[in-house]
PyMOL Python script that loads the backbone (N, CA, C, O; Angstrom):
from pymol import cmd

cmd.read_pdbstr("""\
ATOM      1  N   MET A   1      59.100 -42.139 136.839  1.00  0.00           N
ATOM      2  CA  MET A   1      59.374 -43.493 136.415  1.00  0.00           C
ATOM      3  C   MET A   1      58.895 -44.432 137.494  1.00  0.00           C
ATOM      4  O   MET A   1      59.272 -44.285 138.657  1.00  0.00           O
ATOM      5  N   THR A   2      58.074 -45.391 137.133  1.00  0.00           N
ATOM      6  CA  THR A   2      57.575 -46.355 138.092  1.00  0.00           C
ATOM      7  C   THR A   2      58.119 -47.720 137.756  1.00  0.00           C
ATOM      8  O   THR A   2      58.121 -48.136 136.597  1.00  0.00           O
ATOM      9  N   ASP A   3      58.568 -48.392 138.746  1.00  0.00           N
ATOM     10  CA  ASP A   3      59.054 -49.748 138.612  1.00  0.00           C
ATOM     11  C   ASP A   3      58.293 -50.614 139.598  1.00  0.00           C
ATOM     12  O   ASP A   3      57.842 -50.139 140.641  1.00  0.00           O
ATOM     13  N   TYR A   4      58.156 -51.878 139.263  1.00  0.00           N
ATOM     14  CA  TYR A   4      57.534 -52.812 140.181  1.00  0.00           C
ATOM     15  C   TYR A   4      58.620 -53.612 140.851  1.00  0.00           C
ATOM     16  O   TYR A   4      59.501 -54.163 140.191  1.00  0.00           O
ATOM     17  N   LYS A   5      58.557 -53.675 142.157  1.00  0.00           N
ATOM     18  CA  LYS A   5      59.529 -54.453 142.904  1.00  0.00           C
ATOM     19  C   LYS A   5      58.786 -55.466 143.749  1.00  0.00           C
ATOM     20  O   LYS A   5      57.756 -55.155 144.346  1.00  0.00           O
ATOM     21  N   SER A   6      59.300 -56.651 143.796  1.00  0.00           N
ATOM     22  CA  SER A   6      58.689 -57.684 144.615  1.00  0.00           C
ATOM     23  C   SER A   6      59.309 -57.649 145.997  1.00  0.00           C
ATOM     24  O   SER A   6      60.521 -57.482 146.136  1.00  0.00           O
ATOM     25  N   ASN A   7      58.482 -57.806 147.018  1.00  0.00           N
ATOM     26  CA  ASN A   7      59.014 -57.788 148.373  1.00  0.00           C
ATOM     27  C   ASN A   7      59.207 -59.191 148.928  1.00  0.00           C
ATOM     28  O   ASN A   7      59.409 -59.350 150.132  1.00  0.00           O
ATOM     29  N   GLY A   8      59.150 -60.208 148.082  1.00  0.00           N
ATOM     30  CA  GLY A   8      59.481 -61.549 148.516  1.00  0.00           C
ATOM     31  C   GLY A   8      58.288 -62.442 148.787  1.00  0.00           C
ATOM     32  O   GLY A   8      58.409 -63.660 148.659  1.00  0.00           O
ATOM     33  N   ASN A   9      57.140 -61.893 149.155  1.00  0.00           N
ATOM     34  CA  ASN A   9      55.989 -62.728 149.461  1.00  0.00           C
ATOM     35  C   ASN A   9      54.992 -62.786 148.304  1.00  0.00           C
ATOM     36  O   ASN A   9      53.845 -63.180 148.514  1.00  0.00           O
ATOM     37  N   GLY A  10      55.386 -62.413 147.119  1.00  0.00           N
ATOM     38  CA  GLY A  10      54.541 -62.537 145.950  1.00  0.00           C
ATOM     39  C   GLY A  10      53.767 -61.297 145.587  1.00  0.00           C
ATOM     40  O   GLY A  10      53.272 -61.194 144.464  1.00  0.00           O
ATOM     41  N   SER A  11      53.643 -60.341 146.505  1.00  0.00           N
ATOM     42  CA  SER A  11      52.901 -59.125 146.171  1.00  0.00           C
ATOM     43  C   SER A  11      53.850 -58.070 145.631  1.00  0.00           C
ATOM     44  O   SER A  11      54.997 -57.959 146.064  1.00  0.00           O
ATOM     45  N   ASN A  12      53.353 -57.308 144.688  1.00  0.00           N
ATOM     46  CA  ASN A  12      54.161 -56.249 144.094  1.00  0.00           C
ATOM     47  C   ASN A  12      53.729 -54.913 144.667  1.00  0.00           C
ATOM     48  O   ASN A  12      52.543 -54.701 144.921  1.00  0.00           O
ATOM     49  N   ARG A  13      54.651 -54.035 144.867  1.00  0.00           N
ATOM     50  CA  ARG A  13      54.327 -52.680 145.293  1.00  0.00           C
ATOM     51  C   ARG A  13      55.008 -51.717 144.350  1.00  0.00           C
ATOM     52  O   ARG A  13      56.037 -52.032 143.753  1.00  0.00           O
ATOM     53  N   ARG A  14      54.434 -50.557 144.223  1.00  0.00           N
ATOM     54  CA  ARG A  14      54.978 -49.580 143.291  1.00  0.00           C
ATOM     55  C   ARG A  14      56.124 -48.810 143.922  1.00  0.00           C
ATOM     56  O   ARG A  14      56.119 -48.505 145.115  1.00  0.00           O
ATOM     57  N   TYR A  15      57.099 -48.507 143.089  1.00  0.00           N
ATOM     58  CA  TYR A  15      58.238 -47.691 143.506  1.00  0.00           C
ATOM     59  C   TYR A  15      58.208 -46.422 142.672  1.00  0.00           C
ATOM     60  O   TYR A  15      58.271 -46.477 141.444  1.00  0.00           O
ATOM     61  N   TYR A  16      58.112 -45.286 143.335  1.00  0.00           N
ATOM     62  CA  TYR A  16      58.116 -44.003 142.651  1.00  0.00           C
ATOM     63  C   TYR A  16      59.459 -43.341 142.893  1.00  0.00           C
ATOM     64  O   TYR A  16      59.830 -43.070 144.036  1.00  0.00           O
ATOM     65  N   SER A  17      60.178 -43.083 141.830  1.00  0.00           N
ATOM     66  CA  SER A  17      61.463 -42.417 141.988  1.00  0.00           C
ATOM     67  C   SER A  17      61.231 -40.931 142.226  1.00  0.00           C
ATOM     68  O   SER A  17      60.371 -40.316 141.597  1.00  0.00           O
ATOM     69  N   LYS A  18      61.992 -40.377 143.122  1.00  0.00           N
ATOM     70  CA  LYS A  18      61.864 -38.966 143.469  1.00  0.00           C
ATOM     71  C   LYS A  18      62.576 -38.128 142.419  1.00  0.00           C
ATOM     72  O   LYS A  18      63.744 -38.391 142.132  1.00  0.00           O
ATOM     73  N   PRO A  19      61.928 -37.137 141.837  1.00  0.00           N
ATOM     74  CA  PRO A  19      62.617 -36.313 140.833  1.00  0.00           C
ATOM     75  C   PRO A  19      63.699 -35.462 141.480  1.00  0.00           C
ATOM     76  O   PRO A  19      63.527 -34.934 142.578  1.00  0.00           O
ATOM     77  N   LYS A  20      64.807 -35.344 140.782  1.00  0.00           N
ATOM     78  CA  LYS A  20      65.930 -34.563 141.292  1.00  0.00           C
ATOM     79  C   LYS A  20      65.937 -33.208 140.604  1.00  0.00           C
ATOM     80  O   LYS A  20      65.748 -33.108 139.391  1.00  0.00           O
ATOM     81  N   TYR A  21      66.153 -32.186 141.383  1.00  0.00           N
ATOM     82  CA  TYR A  21      66.188 -30.830 140.854  1.00  0.00           C
ATOM     83  C   TYR A  21      67.589 -30.265 141.033  1.00  0.00           C
ATOM     84  O   TYR A  21      68.259 -30.542 142.028  1.00  0.00           O
ATOM     85  N   CYS A  22      68.015 -29.488 140.082  1.00  0.00           N
ATOM     86  CA  CYS A  22      69.330 -28.862 140.145  1.00  0.00           C
ATOM     87  C   CYS A  22      69.312 -27.802 141.243  1.00  0.00           C
ATOM     88  O   CYS A  22      68.499 -26.878 141.209  1.00  0.00           O
ATOM     89  N   GLN A  23      70.206 -27.939 142.212  1.00  0.00           N
ATOM     90  CA  GLN A  23      70.228 -26.989 143.321  1.00  0.00           C
ATOM     91  C   GLN A  23      70.746 -25.631 142.897  1.00  0.00           C
ATOM     92  O   GLN A  23      70.477 -24.632 143.566  1.00  0.00           O
ATOM     93  N   PHE A  24      71.480 -25.573 141.805  1.00  0.00           N
ATOM     94  CA  PHE A  24      71.991 -24.295 141.323  1.00  0.00           C
ATOM     95  C   PHE A  24      70.934 -23.536 140.529  1.00  0.00           C
ATOM     96  O   PHE A  24      70.951 -22.306 140.492  1.00  0.00           O
ATOM     97  N   CYS A  25      70.015 -24.262 139.894  1.00  0.00           N
ATOM     98  CA  CYS A  25      68.923 -23.605 139.185  1.00  0.00           C
ATOM     99  C   CYS A  25      67.867 -23.090 140.165  1.00  0.00           C
ATOM    100  O   CYS A  25      67.284 -22.027 139.948  1.00  0.00           O
ATOM    101  N   THR A  26      67.621 -23.838 141.239  1.00  0.00           N
ATOM    102  CA  THR A  26      66.611 -23.419 142.201  1.00  0.00           C
ATOM    103  C   THR A  26      67.100 -22.296 143.092  1.00  0.00           C
ATOM    104  O   THR A  26      66.325 -21.402 143.431  1.00  0.00           O
ATOM    105  N   ASP A  27      68.377 -22.320 143.482  1.00  0.00           N
ATOM    106  CA  ASP A  27      68.939 -21.274 144.339  1.00  0.00           C
ATOM    107  C   ASP A  27      69.953 -20.479 143.521  1.00  0.00           C
ATOM    108  O   ASP A  27      71.077 -20.931 143.297  1.00  0.00           O
ATOM    109  N   LYS A  28      69.549 -19.305 143.083  1.00  0.00           N
ATOM    110  CA  LYS A  28      70.404 -18.487 142.215  1.00  0.00           C
ATOM    111  C   LYS A  28      71.581 -17.877 142.963  1.00  0.00           C
ATOM    112  O   LYS A  28      72.504 -17.366 142.329  1.00  0.00           O
ATOM    113  N   ASN A  29      71.576 -17.915 144.303  1.00  0.00           N
ATOM    114  CA  ASN A  29      72.674 -17.333 145.077  1.00  0.00           C
ATOM    115  C   ASN A  29      73.885 -18.249 145.156  1.00  0.00           C
ATOM    116  O   ASN A  29      74.981 -17.785 145.469  1.00  0.00           O
ATOM    117  N   LEU A  30      73.716 -19.544 144.878  1.00  0.00           N
ATOM    118  CA  LEU A  30      74.846 -20.467 144.887  1.00  0.00           C
ATOM    119  C   LEU A  30      75.719 -20.207 143.663  1.00  0.00           C
ATOM    120  O   LEU A  30      75.232 -20.176 142.533  1.00  0.00           O
ATOM    121  N   VAL A  31      76.987 -20.026 143.898  1.00  0.00           N
ATOM    122  CA  VAL A  31      77.929 -19.753 142.817  1.00  0.00           C
ATOM    123  C   VAL A  31      78.954 -20.881 142.778  1.00  0.00           C
ATOM    124  O   VAL A  31      79.515 -21.253 143.809  1.00  0.00           O
ATOM    125  N   ILE A  32      79.194 -21.416 141.602  1.00  0.00           N
ATOM    126  CA  ILE A  32      80.199 -22.464 141.433  1.00  0.00           C
ATOM    127  C   ILE A  32      81.544 -21.790 141.253  1.00  0.00           C
ATOM    128  O   ILE A  32      81.762 -21.068 140.280  1.00  0.00           O
ATOM    129  N   ASP A  33      82.448 -22.029 142.200  1.00  0.00           N
ATOM    130  CA  ASP A  33      83.761 -21.404 142.169  1.00  0.00           C
ATOM    131  C   ASP A  33      84.802 -22.440 142.563  1.00  0.00           C
ATOM    132  O   ASP A  33      84.554 -23.244 143.461  1.00  0.00           O
ATOM    133  N   TYR A  34      85.940 -22.440 141.925  1.00  0.00           N
ATOM    134  CA  TYR A  34      86.968 -23.432 142.218  1.00  0.00           C
ATOM    135  C   TYR A  34      87.563 -23.234 143.610  1.00  0.00           C
ATOM    136  O   TYR A  34      88.178 -24.155 144.147  1.00  0.00           O
ATOM    137  N   LYS A  35      87.393 -22.054 144.203  1.00  0.00           N
ATOM    138  CA  LYS A  35      87.929 -21.801 145.544  1.00  0.00           C
ATOM    139  C   LYS A  35      87.015 -22.303 146.652  1.00  0.00           C
ATOM    140  O   LYS A  35      87.442 -22.407 147.802  1.00  0.00           O
ATOM    141  N   ASN A  36      85.771 -22.614 146.328  1.00  0.00           N
ATOM    142  CA  ASN A  36      84.809 -23.115 147.305  1.00  0.00           C
ATOM    143  C   ASN A  36      84.924 -24.638 147.380  1.00  0.00           C
ATOM    144  O   ASN A  36      84.135 -25.360 146.769  1.00  0.00           O
ATOM    145  N   THR A  37      85.901 -25.110 148.124  1.00  0.00           N
ATOM    146  CA  THR A  37      86.185 -26.546 148.154  1.00  0.00           C
ATOM    147  C   THR A  37      85.119 -27.329 148.915  1.00  0.00           C
ATOM    148  O   THR A  37      84.894 -28.500 148.612  1.00  0.00           O
ATOM    149  N   ASP A  38      84.458 -26.714 149.893  1.00  0.00           N
ATOM    150  CA  ASP A  38      83.409 -27.421 150.626  1.00  0.00           C
ATOM    151  C   ASP A  38      82.259 -27.805 149.691  1.00  0.00           C
ATOM    152  O   ASP A  38      81.712 -28.903 149.792  1.00  0.00           O
ATOM    153  N   LEU A  39      81.905 -26.916 148.804  1.00  0.00           N
ATOM    154  CA  LEU A  39      80.848 -27.196 147.834  1.00  0.00           C
ATOM    155  C   LEU A  39      81.310 -28.258 146.835  1.00  0.00           C
ATOM    156  O   LEU A  39      80.549 -29.166 146.502  1.00  0.00           O
ATOM    157  N   LEU A  40      82.528 -28.153 146.365  1.00  0.00           N
ATOM    158  CA  LEU A  40      83.021 -29.072 145.341  1.00  0.00           C
ATOM    159  C   LEU A  40      83.231 -30.478 145.881  1.00  0.00           C
ATOM    160  O   LEU A  40      83.107 -31.446 145.130  1.00  0.00           O
ATOM    161  N   MET A  41      83.547 -30.613 147.162  1.00  0.00           N
ATOM    162  CA  MET A  41      83.781 -31.939 147.730  1.00  0.00           C
ATOM    163  C   MET A  41      82.498 -32.771 147.767  1.00  0.00           C
ATOM    164  O   MET A  41      82.564 -33.998 147.826  1.00  0.00           O
ATOM    165  N   ARG A  42      81.342 -32.124 147.733  1.00  0.00           N
ATOM    166  CA  ARG A  42      80.082 -32.873 147.703  1.00  0.00           C
ATOM    167  C   ARG A  42      79.873 -33.550 146.357  1.00  0.00           C
ATOM    168  O   ARG A  42      79.065 -34.472 146.254  1.00  0.00           O
ATOM    169  N   PHE A  43      80.578 -33.115 145.333  1.00  0.00           N
ATOM    170  CA  PHE A  43      80.418 -33.666 143.993  1.00  0.00           C
ATOM    171  C   PHE A  43      81.548 -34.611 143.617  1.00  0.00           C
ATOM    172  O   PHE A  43      81.717 -34.942 142.443  1.00  0.00           O
ATOM    173  N   ILE A  44      82.326 -35.051 144.608  1.00  0.00           N
ATOM    174  CA  ILE A  44      83.414 -35.999 144.400  1.00  0.00           C
ATOM    175  C   ILE A  44      83.149 -37.204 145.291  1.00  0.00           C
ATOM    176  O   ILE A  44      82.805 -37.036 146.461  1.00  0.00           O
ATOM    177  N   ASN A  45      83.303 -38.420 144.760  1.00  0.00           N
ATOM    178  CA  ASN A  45      83.089 -39.606 145.581  1.00  0.00           C
ATOM    179  C   ASN A  45      84.356 -39.951 146.366  1.00  0.00           C
ATOM    180  O   ASN A  45      85.334 -39.204 146.328  1.00  0.00           O
ATOM    181  N   GLU A  46      84.339 -41.073 147.070  1.00  0.00           N
ATOM    182  CA  GLU A  46      85.435 -41.436 147.960  1.00  0.00           C
ATOM    183  C   GLU A  46      86.740 -41.706 147.230  1.00  0.00           C
ATOM    184  O   GLU A  46      87.821 -41.517 147.788  1.00  0.00           O
ATOM    185  N   THR A  47      86.638 -42.147 145.981  1.00  0.00           N
ATOM    186  CA  THR A  47      87.852 -42.447 145.223  1.00  0.00           C
ATOM    187  C   THR A  47      88.410 -41.225 144.510  1.00  0.00           C
ATOM    188  O   THR A  47      89.470 -41.307 143.889  1.00  0.00           O
ATOM    189  N   GLY A  48      87.717 -40.094 144.585  1.00  0.00           N
ATOM    190  CA  GLY A  48      88.203 -38.873 143.966  1.00  0.00           C
ATOM    191  C   GLY A  48      87.608 -38.588 142.606  1.00  0.00           C
ATOM    192  O   GLY A  48      88.007 -37.628 141.947  1.00  0.00           O
ATOM    193  N   LYS A  49      86.661 -39.402 142.172  1.00  0.00           N
ATOM    194  CA  LYS A  49      86.042 -39.187 140.858  1.00  0.00           C
ATOM    195  C   LYS A  49      84.885 -38.202 140.975  1.00  0.00           C
ATOM    196  O   LYS A  49      84.265 -38.072 142.030  1.00  0.00           O
ATOM    197  N   ILE A  50      84.610 -37.521 139.885  1.00  0.00           N
ATOM    198  CA  ILE A  50      83.484 -36.593 139.834  1.00  0.00           C
ATOM    199  C   ILE A  50      82.200 -37.402 139.719  1.00  0.00           C
ATOM    200  O   ILE A  50      82.074 -38.261 138.846  1.00  0.00           O
ATOM    201  N   ARG A  51      81.250 -37.125 140.603  1.00  0.00           N
ATOM    202  CA  ARG A  51      79.984 -37.857 140.608  1.00  0.00           C
ATOM    203  C   ARG A  51      79.135 -37.447 139.407  1.00  0.00           C
ATOM    204  O   ARG A  51      79.114 -36.270 139.047  1.00  0.00           O
ATOM    205  N   PRO A  52      78.431 -38.399 138.776  1.00  0.00           N
ATOM    206  CA  PRO A  52      77.649 -38.089 137.573  1.00  0.00           C
ATOM    207  C   PRO A  52      76.359 -37.341 137.901  1.00  0.00           C
ATOM    208  O   PRO A  52      75.952 -37.242 139.059  1.00  0.00           O
ATOM    209  N   ARG A  53      75.736 -36.824 136.864  1.00  0.00           N
ATOM    210  CA  ARG A  53      74.502 -36.047 136.996  1.00  0.00           C
ATOM    211  C   ARG A  53      73.375 -36.855 137.590  1.00  0.00           C
ATOM    212  O   ARG A  53      72.568 -36.320 138.349  1.00  0.00           O
ATOM    213  N   ARG A  54      73.300 -38.130 137.264  1.00  0.00           N
ATOM    214  CA  ARG A  54      72.185 -38.942 137.756  1.00  0.00           C
ATOM    215  C   ARG A  54      72.265 -39.156 139.261  1.00  0.00           C
ATOM    216  O   ARG A  54      71.257 -39.482 139.887  1.00  0.00           O
ATOM    217  N   GLN A  55      73.442 -38.981 139.856  1.00  0.00           N
ATOM    218  CA  GLN A  55      73.576 -39.085 141.311  1.00  0.00           C
ATOM    219  C   GLN A  55      73.374 -37.747 141.993  1.00  0.00           C
ATOM    220  O   GLN A  55      72.763 -37.687 143.060  1.00  0.00           O
ATOM    221  N   THR A  56      73.871 -36.677 141.402  1.00  0.00           N
ATOM    222  CA  THR A  56      73.817 -35.376 142.062  1.00  0.00           C
ATOM    223  C   THR A  56      72.536 -34.626 141.757  1.00  0.00           C
ATOM    224  O   THR A  56      72.092 -33.819 142.573  1.00  0.00           O
ATOM    225  N   GLY A  57      71.925 -34.871 140.594  1.00  0.00           N
ATOM    226  CA  GLY A  57      70.694 -34.196 140.235  1.00  0.00           C
ATOM    227  C   GLY A  57      70.896 -32.834 139.607  1.00  0.00           C
ATOM    228  O   GLY A  57      69.930 -32.087 139.456  1.00  0.00           O
ATOM    229  N   THR A  58      72.105 -32.488 139.238  1.00  0.00           N
ATOM    230  CA  THR A  58      72.338 -31.191 138.617  1.00  0.00           C
ATOM    231  C   THR A  58      71.998 -31.244 137.132  1.00  0.00           C
ATOM    232  O   THR A  58      71.984 -32.316 136.526  1.00  0.00           O
ATOM    233  N   CYS A  59      71.724 -30.080 136.554  1.00  0.00           N
ATOM    234  CA  CYS A  59      71.439 -30.019 135.125  1.00  0.00           C
ATOM    235  C   CYS A  59      72.763 -30.078 134.352  1.00  0.00           C
ATOM    236  O   CYS A  59      73.839 -29.992 134.944  1.00  0.00           O
ATOM    237  N   ALA A  60      72.674 -30.224 133.044  1.00  0.00           N
ATOM    238  CA  ALA A  60      73.868 -30.400 132.219  1.00  0.00           C
ATOM    239  C   ALA A  60      74.762 -29.167 132.252  1.00  0.00           C
ATOM    240  O   ALA A  60      75.987 -29.281 132.287  1.00  0.00           O
ATOM    241  N   LYS A  61      74.153 -28.000 132.242  1.00  0.00           N
ATOM    242  CA  LYS A  61      74.924 -26.759 132.247  1.00  0.00           C
ATOM    243  C   LYS A  61      75.759 -26.631 133.516  1.00  0.00           C
ATOM    244  O   LYS A  61      76.950 -26.323 133.454  1.00  0.00           O
ATOM    245  N   HIS A  62      75.137 -26.866 134.656  1.00  0.00           N
ATOM    246  CA  HIS A  62      75.854 -26.719 135.916  1.00  0.00           C
ATOM    247  C   HIS A  62      76.811 -27.888 136.172  1.00  0.00           C
ATOM    248  O   HIS A  62      77.819 -27.722 136.858  1.00  0.00           O
ATOM    249  N   GLN A  63      76.501 -29.063 135.627  1.00  0.00           N
ATOM    250  CA  GLN A  63      77.434 -30.183 135.768  1.00  0.00           C
ATOM    251  C   GLN A  63      78.734 -29.888 135.028  1.00  0.00           C
ATOM    252  O   GLN A  63      79.809 -30.248 135.509  1.00  0.00           O
ATOM    253  N   ARG A  64      78.655 -29.248 133.883  1.00  0.00           N
ATOM    254  CA  ARG A  64      79.873 -28.872 133.162  1.00  0.00           C
ATOM    255  C   ARG A  64      80.677 -27.841 133.952  1.00  0.00           C
ATOM    256  O   ARG A  64      81.906 -27.909 133.997  1.00  0.00           O
ATOM    257  N   GLU A  65      79.982 -26.887 134.573  1.00  0.00           N
ATOM    258  CA  GLU A  65      80.676 -25.883 135.387  1.00  0.00           C
ATOM    259  C   GLU A  65      81.319 -26.512 136.615  1.00  0.00           C
ATOM    260  O   GLU A  65      82.430 -26.141 136.994  1.00  0.00           O
ATOM    261  N   ILE A  66      80.630 -27.460 137.239  1.00  0.00           N
ATOM    262  CA  ILE A  66      81.183 -28.142 138.406  1.00  0.00           C
ATOM    263  C   ILE A  66      82.421 -28.926 138.017  1.00  0.00           C
ATOM    264  O   ILE A  66      83.429 -28.886 138.722  1.00  0.00           O
ATOM    265  N   ALA A  67      82.357 -29.641 136.900  1.00  0.00           N
ATOM    266  CA  ALA A  67      83.502 -30.437 136.457  1.00  0.00           C
ATOM    267  C   ALA A  67      84.709 -29.550 136.179  1.00  0.00           C
ATOM    268  O   ALA A  67      85.835 -29.897 136.536  1.00  0.00           O
ATOM    269  N   GLN A  68      84.475 -28.413 135.546  1.00  0.00           N
ATOM    270  CA  GLN A  68      85.590 -27.501 135.250  1.00  0.00           C
ATOM    271  C   GLN A  68      86.157 -26.905 136.539  1.00  0.00           C
ATOM    272  O   GLN A  68      87.372 -26.750 136.660  1.00  0.00           O
ATOM    273  N   ALA A  69      85.302 -26.571 137.495  1.00  0.00           N
ATOM    274  CA  ALA A  69      85.769 -26.007 138.769  1.00  0.00           C
ATOM    275  C   ALA A  69      86.558 -27.046 139.556  1.00  0.00           C
ATOM    276  O   ALA A  69      87.561 -26.708 140.185  1.00  0.00           O
ATOM    277  N   ILE A  70      86.124 -28.301 139.533  1.00  0.00           N
ATOM    278  CA  ILE A  70      86.861 -29.362 140.226  1.00  0.00           C
ATOM    279  C   ILE A  70      88.224 -29.559 139.585  1.00  0.00           C
ATOM    280  O   ILE A  70      89.221 -29.734 140.286  1.00  0.00           O
ATOM    281  N   LYS A  71      88.273 -29.533 138.268  1.00  0.00           N
ATOM    282  CA  LYS A  71      89.553 -29.704 137.580  1.00  0.00           C
ATOM    283  C   LYS A  71      90.494 -28.547 137.864  1.00  0.00           C
ATOM    284  O   LYS A  71      91.696 -28.759 138.022  1.00  0.00           O
ATOM    285  N   ASN A  72      89.972 -27.323 137.933  1.00  0.00           N
ATOM    286  CA  ASN A  72      90.810 -26.174 138.270  1.00  0.00           C
ATOM    287  C   ASN A  72      91.323 -26.277 139.701  1.00  0.00           C
ATOM    288  O   ASN A  72      92.490 -25.987 139.968  1.00  0.00           O
ATOM    289  N   ALA A  73      90.452 -26.689 140.622  1.00  0.00           N
ATOM    290  CA  ALA A  73      90.851 -26.817 142.023  1.00  0.00           C
ATOM    291  C   ALA A  73      91.879 -27.927 142.204  1.00  0.00           C
ATOM    292  O   ALA A  73      92.776 -27.803 143.038  1.00  0.00           O
ATOM    293  N   ARG A  74      91.766 -28.994 141.448  1.00  0.00           N
ATOM    294  CA  ARG A  74      92.766 -30.061 141.502  1.00  0.00           C
ATOM    295  C   ARG A  74      94.114 -29.569 140.982  1.00  0.00           C
ATOM    296  O   ARG A  74      95.169 -29.910 141.516  1.00  0.00           O
ATOM    297  N   HIS A  75      94.050 -28.771 139.941  1.00  0.00           N
ATOM    298  CA  HIS A  75      95.277 -28.307 139.304  1.00  0.00           C
ATOM    299  C   HIS A  75      96.110 -27.417 140.221  1.00  0.00           C
ATOM    300  O   HIS A  75      97.339 -27.454 140.165  1.00  0.00           O
ATOM    301  N   ILE A  76      95.463 -26.626 141.055  1.00  0.00           N
ATOM    302  CA  ILE A  76      96.225 -25.769 141.975  1.00  0.00           C
ATOM    303  C   ILE A  76      96.235 -26.334 143.392  1.00  0.00           C
ATOM    304  O   ILE A  76      96.496 -25.610 144.353  1.00  0.00           O
ATOM    305  N   ALA A  77      95.944 -27.651 143.520  1.00  0.00           N
ATOM    306  CA  ALA A  77      96.108 -28.428 144.752  1.00  0.00           C
ATOM    307  C   ALA A  77      95.175 -28.009 145.875  1.00  0.00           C
ATOM    308  O   ALA A  77      95.554 -28.089 147.044  1.00  0.00           O
ATOM    309  N   LEU A  78      93.966 -27.565 145.556  1.00  0.00           N
ATOM    310  CA  LEU A  78      92.973 -27.323 146.592  1.00  0.00           C
ATOM    311  C   LEU A  78      92.193 -28.606 146.900  1.00  0.00           C
ATOM    312  O   LEU A  78      91.709 -28.792 148.016  1.00  0.00           O
ATOM    313  N   ILE A  79      92.075 -29.487 145.902  1.00  0.00           N
ATOM    314  CA  ILE A  79      91.385 -30.761 146.032  1.00  0.00           C
ATOM    315  C   ILE A  79      92.345 -31.841 145.534  1.00  0.00           C
ATOM    316  O   ILE A  79      93.024 -31.640 144.527  1.00  0.00           O
ATOM    317  N   PRO A  80      92.411 -32.976 146.218  1.00  0.00           N
ATOM    318  CA  PRO A  80      93.310 -34.040 145.752  1.00  0.00           C
ATOM    319  C   PRO A  80      92.797 -34.717 144.485  1.00  0.00           C
ATOM    320  O   PRO A  80      91.593 -34.737 144.226  1.00  0.00           O
ATOM    321  N   PHE A  81      93.713 -35.268 143.702  1.00  0.00           N
ATOM    322  CA  PHE A  81      93.344 -35.981 142.484  1.00  0.00           C
ATOM    323  C   PHE A  81      92.760 -37.350 142.805  1.00  0.00           C
ATOM    324  O   PHE A  81      91.889 -37.834 142.083  1.00  0.00           O
ATOM    325  N   THR A  82      93.230 -37.981 143.885  1.00  0.00           N
ATOM    326  CA  THR A  82      92.749 -39.309 144.261  1.00  0.00           C
ATOM    327  C   THR A  82      92.075 -39.240 145.618  1.00  0.00           C
ATOM    328  O   THR A  82      92.122 -38.216 146.299  1.00  0.00           O
ATOM    329  N   GLY A  83      91.450 -40.337 146.000  1.00  0.00           N
ATOM    330  CA  GLY A  83      90.718 -40.385 147.255  1.00  0.00           C
ATOM    331  C   GLY A  83      91.548 -40.882 148.416  1.00  0.00           C
ATOM    332  O   GLY A  83      90.983 -41.324 149.416  1.00  0.00           O
ATOM    333  N   ASP A  84      92.864 -40.830 148.325  1.00  0.00           N
ATOM    334  CA  ASP A  84      93.702 -41.323 149.409  1.00  0.00           C
ATOM    335  C   ASP A  84      93.547 -40.506 150.683  1.00  0.00           C
ATOM    336  O   ASP A  84      93.859 -40.995 151.769  1.00  0.00           O
ATOM    337  N   VAL A  85      93.075 -39.282 150.569  1.00  0.00           N
ATOM    338  CA  VAL A  85      92.935 -38.406 151.728  1.00  0.00           C
ATOM    339  C   VAL A  85      91.848 -38.925 152.654  1.00  0.00           C
ATOM    340  O   VAL A  85      91.943 -38.765 153.870  1.00  0.00           O
ATOM    341  N   TRP A  86      90.797 -39.557 152.083  1.00  0.00           N
ATOM    342  CA  TRP A  86      89.680 -40.004 152.895  1.00  0.00           C
ATOM    343  C   TRP A  86      89.959 -41.314 153.607  1.00  0.00           C
ATOM    344  O   TRP A  86      89.229 -41.667 154.534  1.00  0.00           O
ATOM    345  N   SER A  87      90.993 -42.048 153.207  1.00  0.00           N
ATOM    346  CA  SER A  87      91.264 -43.313 153.863  1.00  0.00           C
ATOM    347  C   SER A  87      91.886 -43.066 155.222  1.00  0.00           C
ATOM    348  O   SER A  87      92.536 -42.045 155.445  1.00  0.00           O
ATOM    349  N   ASP A  88      91.681 -44.011 156.130  1.00  0.00           N
ATOM    350  CA  ASP A  88      92.194 -43.883 157.494  1.00  0.00           C
ATOM    351  C   ASP A  88      93.532 -44.588 157.651  1.00  0.00           C
ATOM    352  O   ASP A  88      93.813 -45.114 158.728  1.00  0.00           O
ATOM    353  N   SER A  89      94.342 -44.616 156.648  1.00  0.00           N
ATOM    354  CA  SER A  89      95.633 -45.290 156.727  1.00  0.00           C
ATOM    355  C   SER A  89      96.626 -44.497 157.563  1.00  0.00           C
ATOM    356  O   SER A  89      97.615 -45.061 158.031  1.00  0.00           O
ATOM    357  N   ASN A  90      96.386 -43.189 157.766  1.00  0.00           N
ATOM    358  CA  ASN A  90      97.305 -42.374 158.545  1.00  0.00           C
ATOM    359  C   ASN A  90      97.156 -42.585 160.026  1.00  0.00           C
ATOM    360  O   ASN A  90      98.101 -42.339 160.774  1.00  0.00           O
ATOM    361  N   SER A  91      95.987 -43.040 160.486  1.00  0.00           N
ATOM    362  CA  SER A  91      95.803 -43.187 161.931  1.00  0.00           C
ATOM    363  C   SER A  91      95.818 -44.605 162.396  1.00  0.00           C
ATOM    364  O   SER A  91      95.673 -44.865 163.590  1.00  0.00           O
TER     365      SER A  91
END
""", "prot")
cmd.dss("prot")
cmd.show_as("cartoon", "prot")
cmd.util.cbc("prot")
cmd.orient("prot")
C-alpha cells in the first residue's frame, strides 16, 4: 500500500508500508500456550486489552489462538485483566 505524504515544503514523497508476517507461521517452533506469559504479554497493550491483528501482524488463525490463551491465562490469574500492574502508582 502506497500513500503520499507531504513533508511541509510542497514536495510529496512515497510511503511504503512494511508487510507484516505472522511470527507463528514463519517459526513453527513457537507454541501458543496460556502458561507462557512472557509471550502473551507482548500481545496485550498497557491498558490490558488484546492488541489487534493489524498491530501485531499475526494471521487470523493464530490471533484466535492468542486471544483464547490470553483469556485462559487471565482466568487462572497468570495475567491481569486490567493494566493497573503497569502503572507506577505503587512506587
